[in-house]
N, C-alpha and C positions, 0 to 999 in steps of 0.2 A: 478557317484560317483567312486572314486578311493581308493582302500584299501591301507593302509600303516601300516607297522610294524616298530616301533622304538626300536632299540636294542643298547645295550652297549656291545661291543665285546672285544675290547682291550683297557684297561685303562678306561678313563672316556669320550671318544668321542662317541656321539650319532650318529647313522647312521639310515637312513630311507630306508626301503625295500618295494618294490611294488610287492606283490605276484602274481598279475594278469598280470603284464607286463614283457615280455621277455627281458632279459638283452642283449642277442645276438642271434646267430642262434642255440643255445643249449636250449631246453625247460627246462632244469634243472637249468638254470640261471634266475635270475630276476633282473630287473632294481633296482639300489640303488642310494642313494644320500647322500652326506656328505658335511659339511661346506667347507672343503678343498678337492678339486678334483671334486666336484659336481657329475655329473652322471657317473656311471660305471655299470658293471655287477657283480653279486655275485652269486655263486653257492649255492644251497639249503643247502649243507653240512656246508657252512660257516655261513649261516643265523641261523642255529639251535644252534650255539655256543653262549656263552655269556648269557645275561639276558635281559628281556624286560625293557625298560626305563619307568620310571613313568612320569606323566604329567609335573611335575616341571622340570625334566631332559630334556624332548624333546620340551619344550615350544619354545625355540629360533629357533630350526631347523624347527618346524612346521610353525613359522612365516616366515622364509626364504622361505620355500616351497610355501607358499601362495603368497609371493612377486614375485616369478619366474613363477607363473601361475597355480599352483595346488590349485584351489579354492574349490573344493568339495571333501575333504578327509574324509575317514572313518578309524579311528584308530582301528586296530585289533591286536591280540596278538599271532597269529599263522597262518601259511598258510595251505591250504587244498588240497586235490587231485583235486578238481574242479578248484582251482587256477592254478595248473599244467596243466590241460586240456586247460584252456584259453591260457596259454603260448604256449602250443603245437599247438593250432590253429593258433596263430600268426606266428609261425615259419614254420609250415607244411601245413597250410590252410585246414587241415582236422583233425577230431578227431579219435584217435586210438580206436580199438574195445575193 
């Protein structure tokens, strides 16, 4: 199962953020996906901006994600410290104390 957060940050474009998946070599970034541009990295500070999208707003992006291979998604509305730890492990291969 892959956690996903759907947010509207600028205007009315919905973006998907994967809180357990590192966006790049910085554990404070997470993988994100949008209709235009597809995959990129987003910093946690960016993700907390905007508002959570409702199911009607994210329906099309959820369908697109399933078409590109994300079959087992769990929609959540915030990221946790444990999500950060999982990203840290992906980047550093060990958990900080």
